[in-house]
C-alpha positions as CSV (number, residue, x, y, z in Angstrom):
1,X,0.0,0.0,0.0
2,X,1.0,3.6,-0.6
3,X,0.0,6.8,1.1
4,X,0.4,10.3,-0.4
5,X,0.4,13.1,2.1
6,X,-2.5,15.6,2.1
7,X,-3.4,18.8,3.8
8,X,-5.0,17.0,6.8
9,X,-1.6,15.8,8.0
10,X,-0.4,19.4,8.5
11,X,-1.3,19.3,12.2
12,X,1.6,17.0,12.7
13,X,4.1,19.5,11.3
14,X,2.5,22.4,13.1
15,X,2.6,20.6,16.4
16,X,6.3,19.8,15.9
17,X,7.0,23.4,15.1
18,X,5.2,24.7,18.1
19,X,6.4,22.1,20.7
20,X,10.1,22.5,21.6
21,X,10.2,19.0,23.0
22,X,9.2,17.6,19.6
23,X,11.5,19.7,17.4
24,X,14.4,17.2,17.7
25,X,12.2,14.1,17.9
26,X,12.9,12.0,14.8
27,X,10.0,9.7,15.5
28,X,7.4,12.6,15.4
29,X,6.7,12.4,11.6
30,X,3.6,11.6,9.6
31,X,4.6,7.9,8.9
32,X,5.5,7.3,12.6
33,X,2.5,9.1,14.1
34,X,0.1,7.4,11.8
35,X,1.8,4.0,12.2
36,X,2.7,3.3,8.6
37,X,5.7,1.2,9.4
38,X,3.5,-1.2,11.4
39,X,1.0,-1.4,8.6
40,X,3.7,-1.8,5.8
41,X,2.5,1.4,4.1
42,X,4.9,3.3,1.9
43,X,4.7,7.1,2.5
44,X,5.1,9.7,-0.2
45,X,5.2,13.4,1.0
46,X,4.3,14.9,-2.4
47,X,3.1,12.4,-5.1
48,X,3.6,8.8,-6.4
49,X,3.9,8.0,-10.1
50,X,3.4,4.6,-11.6
51,X,3.7,4.0,-15.4
52,X,3.0,7.7,-16.2
53,X,0.0,7.7,-13.9
54,X,0.1,10.2,-11.0
55,X,-1.3,9.7,-7.5
56,X,-1.4,12.9,-5.6
57,X,-3.5,14.7,-3.0
58,X,-4.6,17.4,-5.4
59,X,-4.8,21.2,-5.3
60,X,-8.1,22.3,-6.5
61,X,-11.6,22.9,-5.1
62,X,-14.9,23.6,-6.8
63,X,-17.0,21.6,-9.3
64,X,-15.4,18.1,-9.4
65,X,-15.1,17.8,-13.2
66,X,-13.6,21.3,-13.4
67,X,-11.1,20.6,-10.6
68,X,-10.2,17.3,-12.3
69,X,-9.6,19.2,-15.6
70,X,-7.3,21.7,-13.8
71,X,-5.4,18.9,-12.1
72,X,-4.9,17.0,-15.4
73,X,-3.8,20.1,-17.2
74,X,-1.3,20.9,-14.4
75,X,0.4,17.5,-14.8
76,X,-0.7,16.7,-18.4
77,X,-0.9,13.0,-17.6
78,X,-3.5,10.7,-16.1
79,X,-4.0,10.5,-12.4
80,X,-6.1,10.4,-9.3
81,X,-6.5,12.9,-6.4
82,X,-8.7,13.3,-3.4
83,X,-8.5,16.9,-2.1
84,X,-12.0,17.8,-3.1
85,X,-13.7,15.0,-1.1
86,X,-16.2,14.6,-3.9
87,X,-16.1,12.5,-7.0
88,X,-15.5,13.7,-10.5
89,X,-13.6,12.9,-13.7
90,X,-12.2,14.7,-16.7
91,X,-11.1,13.0,-20.0
92,X,-8.9,14.5,-22.7
93,X,-8.0,12.7,-25.9
94,X,-5.3,13.5,-28.4
95,X,-4.4,11.6,-31.5
96,X,-1.7,9.7,-29.6
97,X,-3.3,9.0,-26.2
98,X,-6.1,9.6,-23.8
99,X,-5.7,11.4,-20.5
100,X,-8.1,10.8,-17.6
101,X,-8.0,12.5,-14.2
102,X,-10.3,11.1,-11.5
103,X,-11.1,12.9,-8.2
104,X,-12.2,10.6,-5.4
105,X,-14.2,11.1,-2.3
106,X,-12.5,11.0,1.1
107,X,-11.7,8.2,3.4
108,X,-12.1,10.2,6.6
109,X,-15.1,10.6,8.9
110,X,-17.7,13.1,7.8
111,X,-18.0,14.3,11.4
112,X,-14.5,15.6,11.8
113,X,-12.9,17.2,14.9
114,X,-13.1,20.7,13.3
115,X,-15.4,22.7,11.2
116,X,-14.7,24.0,7.7
117,X,-15.4,27.7,7.6
118,X,-18.0,27.3,10.3
119,X,-19.9,24.5,8.5
120,X,-20.3,21.4,10.6
121,X,-18.7,18.4,8.8
122,X,-21.9,16.4,8.7
123,X,-23.2,19.1,6.4
124,X,-20.1,19.3,4.2
125,X,-21.4,17.3,1.3
126,X,-18.3,15.1,1.2
127,X,-18.5,11.7,-0.4
128,X,-16.6,8.5,0.7
129,X,-15.0,6.5,-2.1
130,X,-11.8,4.9,-3.2
131,X,-10.5,3.6,-6.5
132,X,-9.5,0.2,-7.9
133,X,-7.0,0.9,-10.7
134,X,-6.0,-2.0,-13.0
135,X,-2.9,-1.5,-15.2
136,X,-2.6,-3.4,-18.4
137,X,0.7,-2.7,-20.1
138,X,0.6,1.1,-20.6
139,X,-3.2,1.3,-20.4
140,X,-5.3,1.5,-17.2
141,X,-8.8,1.2,-16.0
142,X,-10.1,3.2,-13.0
143,X,-13.2,2.1,-11.1
144,X,-14.6,4.3,-8.3
145,X,-15.9,2.3,-5.4
146,X,-18.5,4.3,-3.4
147,X,-18.8,3.9,0.3
148,X,-22.4,4.8,1.5
149,X,-23.3,4.5,5.2
150,X,-20.1,2.4,5.8
151,X,-20.8,-0.1,3.0
152,X,-19.0,-0.4,-0.3
153,X,-20.8,-0.7,-3.6
154,X,-18.7,-2.3,-6.3
155,X,-19.7,-3.9,-9.7
156,X,-23.3,-3.4,-8.9
157,X,-23.1,-5.3,-5.6
158,X,-23.1,-4.4,-1.9
159,X,-19.9,-5.5,-0.1
160,X,-20.4,-5.7,3.6
161,X,-16.9,-5.2,5.1
162,X,-15.1,-8.3,3.9
163,X,-17.8,-10.8,4.9
164,X,-19.7,-11.5,1.6
165,X,-21.2,-10.0,-1.5
166,X,-25.0,-9.6,-1.5
């Protein structure tokens, strides 16, 4: 598994900057605090690229398809990001290849420990989702898996947390 840093991990760096006892603590880092070593997760502080496919947190807010277009035009490659916490996609085809940028929902709780500009998180209109990305030679297929009320919907079926398909 791989983890690309996002803006929600900023509290770790801020706490380290403000707490003199943590400034020299080499174990107070995003991977250590979040336990990535124990979970065998590789950490990437900016992005991860695989076969010209970019995984990154993302930089844009707004309408999901417009944010996906801006992100794709920034990188001019295919990829996936999550900053918007809502789902969207943008496709651009040239004579040589097709570019696709997918924006996924978030994986965090909707009732977060802070409010965004005074709007309680349960009214934030965030979506939960993740992606399954299959690479076939230099081509890929991206499938968004929606998580609704704690359950995953994939391939037209409800998946109930690893127990069975219904």
